[in-house]
N, CA, C, O and CB atoms as a CASP TS submission, in Angstrom:
PFRMAT TS
TARGET T0000
AUTHOR 0000-0000-0000
METHOD Language model
MODEL 1
PARENT N/A
ATOM      1  N   MET     1     -33.646 -82.134 -28.126  1.00  0.00           N
ATOM      2  CA  MET     1     -34.665 -81.032 -26.739  1.00  0.00           C
ATOM      3  C   MET     1     -33.680 -81.061 -25.610  1.00  0.00           C
ATOM      4  O   MET     1     -33.983 -80.540 -24.537  1.00  0.00           O
ATOM      5  CB  MET     1     -36.525 -81.855 -25.947  1.00  0.00           C
ATOM      6  N   ARG     2     -32.108 -81.844 -25.854  1.00  0.00           N
ATOM      7  CA  ARG     2     -31.426 -81.103 -24.313  1.00  0.00           C
ATOM      8  C   ARG     2     -31.109 -79.431 -24.396  1.00  0.00           C
ATOM      9  O   ARG     2     -31.216 -78.571 -23.521  1.00  0.00           O
ATOM     10  CB  ARG     2     -29.671 -81.904 -23.921  1.00  0.00           C
ATOM     11  N   ALA     3     -30.711 -79.339 -25.701  1.00  0.00           N
ATOM     12  CA  ALA     3     -30.140 -78.533 -26.275  1.00  0.00           C
ATOM     13  C   ALA     3     -30.991 -76.992 -25.780  1.00  0.00           C
ATOM     14  O   ALA     3     -30.599 -75.904 -25.358  1.00  0.00           O
ATOM     15  CB  ALA     3     -30.103 -79.028 -27.781  1.00  0.00           C
ATOM     16  N   VAL     4     -32.807 -77.800 -26.203  1.00  0.00           N
ATOM     17  CA  VAL     4     -33.510 -76.659 -25.248  1.00  0.00           C
ATOM     18  C   VAL     4     -33.699 -76.125 -24.225  1.00  0.00           C
ATOM     19  O   VAL     4     -34.074 -75.012 -23.856  1.00  0.00           O
ATOM     20  CB  VAL     4     -34.189 -76.614 -25.165  1.00  0.00           C
ATOM     21  N   ALA     5     -33.279 -77.408 -23.601  1.00  0.00           N
ATOM     22  CA  ALA     5     -33.297 -77.922 -22.203  1.00  0.00           C
ATOM     23  C   ALA     5     -31.964 -76.671 -21.775  1.00  0.00           C
ATOM     24  O   ALA     5     -32.440 -75.626 -21.332  1.00  0.00           O
ATOM     25  CB  ALA     5     -32.880 -79.980 -22.027  1.00  0.00           C
ATOM     26  N   ASP     6     -30.912 -76.694 -21.841  1.00  0.00           N
ATOM     27  CA  ASP     6     -29.753 -76.614 -22.106  1.00  0.00           C
ATOM     28  C   ASP     6     -29.949 -74.757 -22.162  1.00  0.00           C
ATOM     29  O   ASP     6     -29.777 -74.050 -21.169  1.00  0.00           O
ATOM     30  CB  ASP     6     -29.273 -77.639 -23.490  1.00  0.00           C
ATOM     31  N   GLY     7     -30.169 -74.455 -22.948  1.00  0.00           N
ATOM     32  CA  GLY     7     -30.191 -73.036 -22.984  1.00  0.00           C
ATOM     33  C   GLY     7     -31.566 -72.170 -22.260  1.00  0.00           C
ATOM     34  O   GLY     7     -31.396 -70.987 -21.965  1.00  0.00           O
ATOM     35  N   PHE     8     -32.528 -72.643 -22.076  1.00  0.00           N
ATOM     36  CA  PHE     8     -33.469 -71.877 -20.463  1.00  0.00           C
ATOM     37  C   PHE     8     -32.388 -72.612 -19.484  1.00  0.00           C
ATOM     38  O   PHE     8     -33.247 -72.632 -18.603  1.00  0.00           O
ATOM     39  CB  PHE     8     -35.717 -72.597 -19.997  1.00  0.00           C
ATOM     40  N   ARG     9     -31.177 -73.286 -18.800  1.00  0.00           N
ATOM     41  CA  ARG     9     -31.498 -73.592 -17.509  1.00  0.00           C
ATOM     42  C   ARG     9     -30.559 -72.030 -17.244  1.00  0.00           C
ATOM     43  O   ARG     9     -29.744 -71.313 -17.826  1.00  0.00           O
ATOM     44  CB  ARG     9     -30.966 -75.367 -16.794  1.00  0.00           C
ATOM     45  N   GLY    10     -31.415 -72.128 -15.802  1.00  0.00           N
ATOM     46  CA  GLY    10     -31.192 -70.693 -15.284  1.00  0.00           C
ATOM     47  C   GLY    10     -32.287 -69.710 -14.844  1.00  0.00           C
ATOM     48  O   GLY    10     -32.815 -69.379 -13.782  1.00  0.00           O
ATOM     49  N   ARG    11     -32.426 -69.273 -16.653  1.00  0.00           N
ATOM     50  CA  ARG    11     -33.309 -68.195 -17.399  1.00  0.00           C
ATOM     51  C   ARG    11     -35.157 -68.688 -16.431  1.00  0.00           C
ATOM     52  O   ARG    11     -36.162 -67.984 -16.335  1.00  0.00           O
ATOM     53  CB  ARG    11     -33.205 -68.617 -19.761  1.00  0.00           C
ATOM     54  N   ALA    12     -35.019 -69.489 -16.133  1.00  0.00           N
ATOM     55  CA  ALA    12     -36.324 -69.721 -16.001  1.00  0.00           C
ATOM     56  C   ALA    12     -36.739 -68.642 -15.034  1.00  0.00           C
ATOM     57  O   ALA    12     -37.860 -68.257 -15.367  1.00  0.00           O
ATOM     58  CB  ALA    12     -36.627 -71.141 -15.573  1.00  0.00           C
ATOM     59  N   ARG    13     -36.255 -67.931 -13.867  1.00  0.00           N
ATOM     60  CA  ARG    13     -36.510 -67.466 -12.475  1.00  0.00           C
ATOM     61  C   ARG    13     -36.624 -66.356 -13.573  1.00  0.00           C
ATOM     62  O   ARG    13     -36.463 -65.359 -12.869  1.00  0.00           O
ATOM     63  CB  ARG    13     -35.397 -67.547 -10.956  1.00  0.00           C
ATOM     64  N   THR    14     -36.826 -65.819 -15.049  1.00  0.00           N
ATOM     65  CA  THR    14     -37.033 -64.899 -15.118  1.00  0.00           C
ATOM     66  C   THR    14     -38.307 -64.308 -16.313  1.00  0.00           C
ATOM     67  O   THR    14     -38.542 -63.252 -16.901  1.00  0.00           O
ATOM     68  CB  THR    14     -35.846 -64.604 -15.122  1.00  0.00           C
ATOM     69  N   ALA    15     -38.915 -65.698 -16.235  1.00  0.00           N
ATOM     70  CA  ALA    15     -40.190 -65.699 -16.578  1.00  0.00           C
ATOM     71  C   ALA    15     -41.533 -65.908 -16.005  1.00  0.00           C
ATOM     72  O   ALA    15     -41.786 -66.811 -15.208  1.00  0.00           O
ATOM     73  CB  ALA    15     -40.147 -66.281 -17.237  1.00  0.00           C
ATOM     74  N   GLN    16     -42.668 -64.756 -16.581  1.00  0.00           N
ATOM     75  CA  GLN    16     -43.256 -63.259 -15.885  1.00  0.00           C
ATOM     76  C   GLN    16     -44.463 -64.292 -16.701  1.00  0.00           C
ATOM     77  O   GLN    16     -44.387 -64.867 -17.787  1.00  0.00           O
ATOM     78  CB  GLN    16     -42.644 -61.080 -16.455  1.00  0.00           C
ATOM     79  N   PRO    17     -45.826 -64.238 -15.455  1.00  0.00           N
ATOM     80  CA  PRO    17     -46.936 -64.343 -15.863  1.00  0.00           C
ATOM     81  C   PRO    17     -47.503 -63.941 -16.905  1.00  0.00           C
ATOM     82  O   PRO    17     -47.438 -62.723 -16.734  1.00  0.00           O
ATOM     83  CB  PRO    17     -47.418 -64.080 -15.237  1.00  0.00           C
ATOM     84  N   ALA    18     -48.083 -64.111 -17.993  1.00  0.00           N
ATOM     85  CA  ALA    18     -48.901 -63.805 -18.801  1.00  0.00           C
ATOM     86  C   ALA    18     -50.049 -64.119 -19.645  1.00  0.00           C
ATOM     87  O   ALA    18     -49.839 -65.331 -19.683  1.00  0.00           O
ATOM     88  CB  ALA    18     -48.447 -63.599 -19.158  1.00  0.00           C
ATOM     89  N   LEU    19     -51.126 -63.964 -20.369  1.00  0.00           N
ATOM     90  CA  LEU    19     -51.862 -64.351 -21.352  1.00  0.00           C
ATOM     91  C   LEU    19     -51.048 -64.973 -22.596  1.00  0.00           C
ATOM     92  O   LEU    19     -50.025 -64.407 -22.981  1.00  0.00           O
ATOM     93  CB  LEU    19     -52.645 -63.234 -21.689  1.00  0.00           C
ATOM     94  N   VAL    20     -51.530 -66.183 -23.237  1.00  0.00           N
ATOM     95  CA  VAL    20     -51.092 -67.331 -23.936  1.00  0.00           C
ATOM     96  C   VAL    20     -52.221 -67.213 -24.827  1.00  0.00           C
ATOM     97  O   VAL    20     -53.034 -68.095 -24.548  1.00  0.00           O
ATOM     98  CB  VAL    20     -50.877 -68.734 -23.126  1.00  0.00           C
ATOM     99  N   GLY    21     -52.720 -66.280 -26.058  1.00  0.00           N
ATOM    100  CA  GLY    21     -53.649 -66.671 -26.794  1.00  0.00           C
ATOM    101  C   GLY    21     -55.059 -66.957 -25.486  1.00  0.00           C
ATOM    102  O   GLY    21     -55.796 -67.928 -25.318  1.00  0.00           O
ATOM    103  N   GLY    22     -54.968 -65.747 -24.821  1.00  0.00           N
ATOM    104  CA  GLY    22     -55.679 -65.667 -23.595  1.00  0.00           C
ATOM    105  C   GLY    22     -55.905 -66.727 -22.599  1.00  0.00           C
ATOM    106  O   GLY    22     -56.708 -66.592 -21.676  1.00  0.00           O
ATOM    107  N   VAL    23     -55.310 -67.606 -22.758  1.00  0.00           N
ATOM    108  CA  VAL    23     -55.123 -68.760 -21.539  1.00  0.00           C
ATOM    109  C   VAL    23     -53.767 -68.215 -20.789  1.00  0.00           C
ATOM    110  O   VAL    23     -52.882 -67.756 -21.512  1.00  0.00           O
ATOM    111  CB  VAL    23     -54.860 -70.591 -22.224  1.00  0.00           C
ATOM    112  N   PRO    24     -53.573 -68.247 -19.403  1.00  0.00           N
ATOM    113  CA  PRO    24     -52.799 -68.438 -18.353  1.00  0.00           C
ATOM    114  C   PRO    24     -52.027 -68.705 -18.879  1.00  0.00           C
ATOM    115  O   PRO    24     -52.412 -69.230 -19.924  1.00  0.00           O
ATOM    116  CB  PRO    24     -52.999 -69.112 -17.438  1.00  0.00           C
ATOM    117  N   GLY    25     -50.463 -68.651 -18.763  1.00  0.00           N
ATOM    118  CA  GLY    25     -48.981 -68.598 -19.400  1.00  0.00           C
ATOM    119  C   GLY    25     -47.793 -68.349 -18.630  1.00  0.00           C
ATOM    120  O   GLY    25     -47.662 -68.481 -17.413  1.00  0.00           O
ATOM    121  N   ALA    26     -47.095 -68.042 -19.322  1.00  0.00           N
ATOM    122  CA  ALA    26     -45.946 -67.510 -18.867  1.00  0.00           C
ATOM    123  C   ALA    26     -44.702 -66.617 -20.246  1.00  0.00           C
ATOM    124  O   ALA    26     -44.954 -67.005 -21.387  1.00  0.00           O
ATOM    125  CB  ALA    26     -45.302 -68.943 -18.075  1.00  0.00           C
ATOM    126  N   VAL    27     -44.285 -66.245 -20.214  1.00  0.00           N
ATOM    127  CA  VAL    27     -43.087 -65.111 -21.461  1.00  0.00           C
ATOM    128  C   VAL    27     -41.678 -65.130 -20.992  1.00  0.00           C
ATOM    129  O   VAL    27     -41.601 -64.725 -19.832  1.00  0.00           O
ATOM    130  CB  VAL    27     -43.464 -63.104 -21.478  1.00  0.00           C
ATOM    131  N   TRP    28     -40.669 -65.430 -21.453  1.00  0.00           N
ATOM    132  CA  TRP    28     -39.520 -65.123 -21.304  1.00  0.00           C
ATOM    133  C   TRP    28     -39.565 -64.051 -21.626  1.00  0.00           C
ATOM    134  O   TRP    28     -40.061 -64.055 -22.752  1.00  0.00           O
ATOM    135  CB  TRP    28     -38.692 -65.740 -21.770  1.00  0.00           C
ATOM    136  N   ALA    29     -39.328 -62.995 -21.303  1.00  0.00           N
ATOM    137  CA  ALA    29     -38.734 -61.585 -22.306  1.00  0.00           C
ATOM    138  C   ALA    29     -37.450 -61.118 -21.650  1.00  0.00           C
ATOM    139  O   ALA    29     -37.877 -60.348 -20.789  1.00  0.00           O
ATOM    140  CB  ALA    29     -39.902 -60.060 -22.339  1.00  0.00           C
ATOM    141  N   PRO    30     -36.213 -61.128 -21.556  1.00  0.00           N
ATOM    142  CA  PRO    30     -35.370 -60.661 -21.143  1.00  0.00           C
ATOM    143  C   PRO    30     -35.668 -58.979 -22.271  1.00  0.00           C
ATOM    144  O   PRO    30     -36.250 -58.994 -23.356  1.00  0.00           O
ATOM    145  CB  PRO    30     -34.018 -61.787 -21.205  1.00  0.00           C
ATOM    146  N   ASP    31     -35.395 -58.394 -21.957  1.00  0.00           N
ATOM    147  CA  ASP    31     -34.997 -56.722 -21.847  1.00  0.00           C
ATOM    148  C   ASP    31     -36.946 -56.408 -22.564  1.00  0.00           C
ATOM    149  O   ASP    31     -37.459 -55.882 -23.551  1.00  0.00           O
ATOM    150  CB  ASP    31     -32.999 -55.984 -23.370  1.00  0.00           C
ATOM    151  N   GLY    32     -37.319 -56.995 -21.538  1.00  0.00           N
ATOM    152  CA  GLY    32     -38.626 -56.572 -22.432  1.00  0.00           C
ATOM    153  C   GLY    32     -39.294 -57.245 -23.800  1.00  0.00           C
ATOM    154  O   GLY    32     -40.475 -57.310 -24.140  1.00  0.00           O
ATOM    155  N   ALA    33     -37.844 -57.815 -24.582  1.00  0.00           N
ATOM    156  CA  ALA    33     -39.267 -58.148 -26.056  1.00  0.00           C
ATOM    157  C   ALA    33     -38.741 -59.720 -25.090  1.00  0.00           C
ATOM    158  O   ALA    33     -37.798 -60.120 -24.407  1.00  0.00           O
ATOM    159  CB  ALA    33     -38.822 -57.835 -28.821  1.00  0.00           C
ATOM    160  N   VAL    34     -40.283 -60.260 -25.691  1.00  0.00           N
ATOM    161  CA  VAL    34     -41.217 -61.118 -25.677  1.00  0.00           C
ATOM    162  C   VAL    34     -40.140 -62.285 -26.448  1.00  0.00           C
ATOM    163  O   VAL    34     -39.990 -62.241 -27.669  1.00  0.00           O
ATOM    164  CB  VAL    34     -42.723 -60.563 -26.427  1.00  0.00           C
ATOM    165  N   GLN    35     -39.570 -63.103 -25.774  1.00  0.00           N
ATOM    166  CA  GLN    35     -38.553 -63.894 -27.069  1.00  0.00           C
ATOM    167  C   GLN    35     -39.136 -66.010 -26.914  1.00  0.00           C
ATOM    168  O   GLN    35     -38.776 -66.956 -27.615  1.00  0.00           O
ATOM    169  CB  GLN    35     -35.992 -63.548 -26.364  1.00  0.00           C
ATOM    170  N   ALA    36     -40.181 -65.970 -25.609  1.00  0.00           N
ATOM    171  CA  ALA    36     -40.410 -67.218 -25.706  1.00  0.00           C
ATOM    172  C   ALA    36     -42.080 -67.332 -25.251  1.00  0.00           C
ATOM    173  O   ALA    36     -42.164 -66.387 -24.466  1.00  0.00           O
ATOM    174  CB  ALA    36     -39.301 -68.020 -24.809  1.00  0.00           C
ATOM    175  N   ALA    37     -42.895 -67.709 -25.287  1.00  0.00           N
ATOM    176  CA  ALA    37     -44.235 -67.690 -24.527  1.00  0.00           C
ATOM    177  C   ALA    37     -44.169 -69.530 -24.010  1.00  0.00           C
ATOM    178  O   ALA    37     -43.778 -70.501 -24.657  1.00  0.00           O
ATOM    179  CB  ALA    37     -45.854 -67.117 -25.811  1.00  0.00           C
ATOM    180  N   PHE    38     -44.762 -69.432 -22.510  1.00  0.00           N
ATOM    181  CA  PHE    38     -44.439 -71.089 -22.265  1.00  0.00           C
ATOM    182  C   PHE    38     -46.288 -71.363 -21.937  1.00  0.00           C
ATOM    183  O   PHE    38     -46.792 -70.955 -20.891  1.00  0.00           O
ATOM    184  CB  PHE    38     -42.978 -71.555 -20.465  1.00  0.00           C
ATOM    185  N   ALA    39     -47.271 -72.245 -23.220  1.00  0.00           N
ATOM    186  CA  ALA    39     -48.034 -72.276 -23.214  1.00  0.00           C
ATOM    187  C   ALA    39     -49.201 -73.603 -22.145  1.00  0.00           C
ATOM    188  O   ALA    39     -49.104 -74.806 -22.385  1.00  0.00           O
ATOM    189  CB  ALA    39     -47.822 -72.048 -24.358  1.00  0.00           C
ATOM    190  N   PHE    40     -49.962 -73.188 -21.298  1.00  0.00           N
ATOM    191  CA  PHE    40     -49.942 -74.430 -20.732  1.00  0.00           C
ATOM    192  C   PHE    40     -51.238 -74.776 -21.278  1.00  0.00           C
ATOM    193  O   PHE    40     -52.079 -74.151 -21.924  1.00  0.00           O
ATOM    194  CB  PHE    40     -49.739 -74.526 -19.173  1.00  0.00           C
ATOM    195  N   LYS    41     -51.139 -76.131 -20.762  1.00  0.00           N
ATOM    196  CA  LYS    41     -52.623 -76.798 -20.504  1.00  0.00           C
ATOM    197  C   LYS    41     -53.082 -77.451 -19.554  1.00  0.00           C
ATOM    198  O   LYS    41     -52.508 -78.159 -18.727  1.00  0.00           O
ATOM    199  CB  LYS    41     -52.948 -77.576 -21.258  1.00  0.00           C
ATOM    200  N   PHE    42     -54.429 -77.127 -19.726  1.00  0.00           N
ATOM    201  CA  PHE    42     -54.812 -77.467 -18.263  1.00  0.00           C
ATOM    202  C   PHE    42     -55.775 -78.640 -18.751  1.00  0.00           C
ATOM    203  O   PHE    42     -56.122 -78.859 -19.912  1.00  0.00           O
ATOM    204  CB  PHE    42     -55.605 -76.096 -17.238  1.00  0.00           C
ATOM    205  N   ALA    43     -56.170 -79.423 -17.468  1.00  0.00           N
ATOM    206  CA  ALA    43     -57.018 -80.600 -16.689  1.00  0.00           C
ATOM    207  C   ALA    43     -57.402 -80.295 -15.346  1.00  0.00           C
ATOM    208  O   ALA    43     -57.056 -80.885 -14.323  1.00  0.00           O
ATOM    209  CB  ALA    43     -56.232 -81.922 -16.558  1.00  0.00           C
ATOM    210  N   GLY    44     -58.299 -79.120 -15.489  1.00  0.00           N
ATOM    211  CA  GLY    44     -59.001 -79.089 -14.301  1.00  0.00           C
ATOM    212  C   GLY    44     -58.607 -77.729 -13.968  1.00  0.00           C
ATOM    213  O   GLY    44     -58.724 -76.597 -14.438  1.00  0.00           O
ATOM    214  N   ASP    45     -57.951 -78.470 -12.686  1.00  0.00           N
ATOM    215  CA  ASP    45     -56.833 -76.889 -12.616  1.00  0.00           C
ATOM    216  C   ASP    45     -55.502 -77.874 -11.948  1.00  0.00           C
ATOM    217  O   ASP    45     -54.928 -77.858 -10.859  1.00  0.00           O
ATOM    218  CB  ASP    45     -57.574 -75.076 -11.069  1.00  0.00           C
ATOM    219  N   ARG    46     -55.373 -78.584 -13.001  1.00  0.00           N
ATOM    220  CA  ARG    46     -53.968 -79.042 -12.622  1.00  0.00           C
ATOM    221  C   ARG    46     -53.144 -78.396 -14.181  1.00  0.00           C
ATOM    222  O   ARG    46     -53.764 -78.510 -15.238  1.00  0.00           O
ATOM    223  CB  ARG    46     -53.887 -81.111 -12.312  1.00  0.00           C
ATOM    224  N   ILE    47     -51.813 -77.773 -14.173  1.00  0.00           N
ATOM    225  CA  ILE    47     -51.058 -77.660 -15.635  1.00  0.00           C
ATOM    226  C   ILE    47     -50.342 -79.441 -16.121  1.00  0.00           C
ATOM    227  O   ILE    47     -49.464 -79.930 -15.409  1.00  0.00           O
ATOM    228  CB  ILE    47     -49.468 -76.237 -15.373  1.00  0.00           C
ATOM    229  N   VAL    48     -50.930 -80.284 -17.502  1.00  0.00           N
ATOM    230  CA  VAL    48     -50.726 -81.345 -17.709  1.00  0.00           C
ATOM    231  C   VAL    48     -49.474 -81.509 -18.913  1.00  0.00           C
ATOM    232  O   VAL    48     -48.750 -82.439 -19.270  1.00  0.00           O
ATOM    233  CB  VAL    48     -52.013 -81.851 -17.930  1.00  0.00           C
ATOM    234  N   ALA    49     -49.681 -79.800 -19.397  1.00  0.00           N
ATOM    235  CA  ALA    49     -48.264 -80.318 -20.163  1.00  0.00           C
ATOM    236  C   ALA    49     -48.075 -78.413 -21.043  1.00  0.00           C
ATOM    237  O   ALA    49     -48.968 -77.677 -21.463  1.00  0.00           O
ATOM    238  CB  ALA    49     -48.677 -82.284 -21.752  1.00  0.00           C
ATOM    239  N   ILE    50     -46.540 -78.200 -21.014  1.00  0.00           N
ATOM    240  CA  ILE    50     -46.327 -76.626 -21.267  1.00  0.00           C
ATOM    241  C   ILE    50     -45.908 -77.420 -22.985  1.00  0.00           C
ATOM    242  O   ILE    50     -45.529 -78.492 -23.457  1.00  0.00           O
ATOM    243  CB  ILE    50     -44.739 -75.453 -19.999  1.00  0.00           C
ATOM    244  N   GLU    51     -46.308 -75.994 -23.418  1.00  0.00           N
ATOM    245  CA  GLU    51     -45.900 -75.857 -24.996  1.00  0.00           C
ATOM    246  C   GLU    51     -44.712 -74.480 -24.651  1.00  0.00           C
ATOM    247  O   GLU    51     -44.791 -73.557 -23.840  1.00  0.00           O
ATOM    248  CB  GLU    51     -47.604 -75.348 -26.311  1.00  0.00           C
ATOM    249  N   ILE    52     -43.863 -74.768 -25.447  1.00  0.00           N
ATOM    250  CA  ILE    52     -42.599 -73.510 -25.340  1.00  0.00           C
ATOM    251  C   ILE    52     -43.197 -73.419 -26.730  1.00  0.00           C
ATOM    252  O   ILE    52     -43.402 -74.410 -27.431  1.00  0.00           O
ATOM    253  CB  ILE    52     -40.533 -73.831 -25.033  1.00  0.00           C
ATOM    254  N   ILE    53     -43.558 -71.730 -27.214  1.00  0.00           N
ATOM    255  CA  ILE    53     -43.358 -70.853 -28.320  1.00  0.00           C
ATOM    256  C   ILE    53     -41.844 -69.848 -28.662  1.00  0.00           C
ATOM    257  O   ILE    53     -41.672 -68.698 -28.258  1.00  0.00           O
ATOM    258  CB  ILE    53     -44.535 -69.962 -28.107  1.00  0.00           C
ATOM    259  N   MET    54     -41.010 -70.545 -29.386  1.00  0.00           N
ATOM    260  CA  MET    54     -40.511 -69.019 -29.838  1.00  0.00           C
ATOM    261  C   MET    54     -40.359 -68.506 -31.156  1.00  0.00           C
ATOM    262  O   MET    54     -39.564 -67.665 -31.577  1.00  0.00           O
ATOM    263  CB  MET    54     -39.274 -68.772 -29.396  1.00  0.00           C
ATOM    264  N   ASP    55     -41.317 -69.194 -31.783  1.00  0.00           N
ATOM    265  CA  ASP    55     -41.718 -68.281 -33.468  1.00  0.00           C
ATOM    266  C   ASP    55     -42.427 -67.190 -33.371  1.00  0.00           C
ATOM    267  O   ASP    55     -43.564 -67.006 -32.936  1.00  0.00           O
ATOM    268  CB  ASP    55     -42.685 -69.072 -34.600  1.00  0.00           C
ATOM    269  N   ARG    56     -41.266 -66.135 -34.037  1.00  0.00           N
ATOM    270  CA  ARG    56     -41.589 -65.020 -33.404  1.00  0.00           C
ATOM    271  C   ARG    56     -43.247 -65.081 -33.661  1.00  0.00           C
ATOM    272  O   ARG    56     -44.184 -65.041 -32.864  1.00  0.00           O
ATOM    273  CB  ARG    56     -40.731 -63.692 -33.996  1.00  0.00           C
ATOM    274  N   ALA    57     -43.180 -65.244 -35.731  1.00  0.00           N
ATOM    275  CA  ALA    57     -44.527 -64.758 -36.126  1.00  0.00           C
ATOM    276  C   ALA    57     -46.184 -66.040 -35.483  1.00  0.00           C
ATOM    277  O   ALA    57     -47.330 -65.889 -35.905  1.00  0.00           O
ATOM    278  CB  ALA    57     -44.284 -64.674 -38.175  1.00  0.00           C
ATOM    279  N   ARG    58     -45.864 -66.876 -34.702  1.00  0.00           N
ATOM    280  CA  ARG    58     -46.729 -67.655 -34.290  1.00  0.00           C
ATOM    281  C   ARG    58     -47.102 -66.981 -32.936  1.00  0.00           C
ATOM    282  O   ARG    58     -48.273 -67.002 -32.559  1.00  0.00           O
ATOM    283  CB  ARG    58     -46.244 -69.055 -34.280  1.00  0.00           C
ATOM    284  N   LEU    59     -45.914 -66.255 -32.038  1.00  0.00           N
ATOM    285  CA  LEU    59     -46.032 -65.185 -30.497  1.00  0.00           C
ATOM    286  C   LEU    59     -46.808 -64.125 -31.479  1.00  0.00           C
ATOM    287  O   LEU    59     -47.921 -64.571 -31.199  1.00  0.00           O
ATOM    288  CB  LEU    59     -44.116 -64.385 -29.500  1.00  0.00           C
ATOM    289  N   ARG    60     -47.029 -63.333 -32.180  1.00  0.00           N
ATOM    290  CA  ARG    60     -47.572 -62.173 -32.940  1.00  0.00           C
ATOM    291  C   ARG    60     -49.203 -62.641 -33.285  1.00  0.00           C
ATOM    292  O   ARG    60     -50.227 -61.984 -33.096  1.00  0.00           O
ATOM    293  CB  ARG    60     -46.557 -61.874 -34.437  1.00  0.00           C
ATOM    294  N   ALA    61     -49.057 -63.949 -33.829  1.00  0.00           N
ATOM    295  CA  ALA    61     -50.412 -64.559 -33.932  1.00  0.00           C
ATOM    296  C   ALA    61     -51.584 -65.027 -32.658  1.00  0.00           C
ATOM    297  O   ALA    61     -52.806 -65.154 -32.584  1.00  0.00           O
ATOM    298  CB  ALA    61     -50.068 -65.727 -34.633  1.00  0.00           C
ATOM    299  N   LEU    62     -50.271 -65.205 -31.648  1.00  0.00           N
ATOM    300  CA  LEU    62     -51.087 -65.983 -30.350  1.00  0.00           C
ATOM    301  C   LEU    62     -51.703 -64.837 -29.419  1.00  0.00           C
ATOM    302  O   LEU    62     -52.472 -64.806 -28.458  1.00  0.00           O
ATOM    303  CB  LEU    62     -49.928 -67.021 -29.291  1.00  0.00           C
ATOM    304  N   GLY    63     -50.909 -63.814 -30.259  1.00  0.00           N
ATOM    305  CA  GLY    63     -51.344 -62.180 -29.225  1.00  0.00           C
ATOM    306  C   GLY    63     -50.870 -62.596 -27.718  1.00  0.00           C
ATOM    307  O   GLY    63     -51.920 -62.545 -27.077  1.00  0.00           O
ATOM    308  N   VAL    64     -50.335 -62.793 -27.262  1.00  0.00           N
ATOM    309  CA  VAL    64     -48.808 -62.667 -26.295  1.00  0.00           C
ATOM    310  C   VAL    64     -49.223 -62.054 -25.551  1.00  0.00           C
ATOM    311  O   VAL    64     -50.260 -61.733 -26.131  1.00  0.00           O
ATOM    312  CB  VAL    64     -47.425 -62.030 -26.724  1.00  0.00           C
ATOM    313  N   SER    65     -49.277 -61.357 -24.209  1.00  0.00           N
ATOM    314  CA  SER    65     -49.438 -60.575 -23.242  1.00  0.00           C
ATOM    315  C   SER    65     -48.923 -60.328 -22.315  1.00  0.00           C
ATOM    316  O   SER    65     -49.360 -61.252 -21.629  1.00  0.00           O
ATOM    317  CB  SER    65     -50.092 -60.642 -22.937  1.00  0.00           C
ATOM    318  N   ARG    66     -48.010 -59.545 -21.385  1.00  0.00           N
ATOM    319  CA  ARG    66     -47.885 -60.337 -19.817  1.00  0.00           C
ATOM    320  C   ARG    66     -48.537 -59.552 -19.074  1.00  0.00           C
ATOM    321  O   ARG    66     -48.621 -58.328 -18.970  1.00  0.00           O
ATOM    322  CB  ARG    66     -46.402 -60.560 -19.084  1.00  0.00           C
ATOM    323  N   ALA    67     -49.241 -60.916 -18.289  1.00  0.00           N
ATOM    324  CA  ALA    67     -50.367 -59.881 -17.648  1.00  0.00           C
ATOM    325  C   ALA    67     -50.052 -58.712 -16.729  1.00  0.00           C
ATOM    326  O   ALA    67     -48.857 -58.512 -16.512  1.00  0.00           O
ATOM    327  CB  ALA    67     -51.294 -60.645 -16.823  1.00  0.00           C
ATOM    328  N   PRO    68     -50.911 -57.939 -16.178  1.00  0.00           N
ATOM    329  CA  PRO    68     -51.068 -57.049 -15.947  1.00  0.00           C
ATOM    330  C   PRO    68     -50.319 -57.457 -14.286  1.00  0.00           C
ATOM    331  O   PRO    68     -50.228 -56.587 -13.420  1.00  0.00           O
ATOM    332  CB  PRO    68     -52.478 -56.576 -16.363  1.00  0.00           C
TER
END
């Protein structure tokens, strides 16, 4: 877990709003290529969990797209 957190240190600033499986989330897309998606889990109007998805096949299956 620590290695993943260290890998994203300072990079979260480049996260962009996105739809992840049709639900609001965010993506990390350096140079325009989506490398990670942040899938938000909501309870009411609050984010209660964030899943980081980096598996390319799963990213394609989810239909990750940057928000306009």
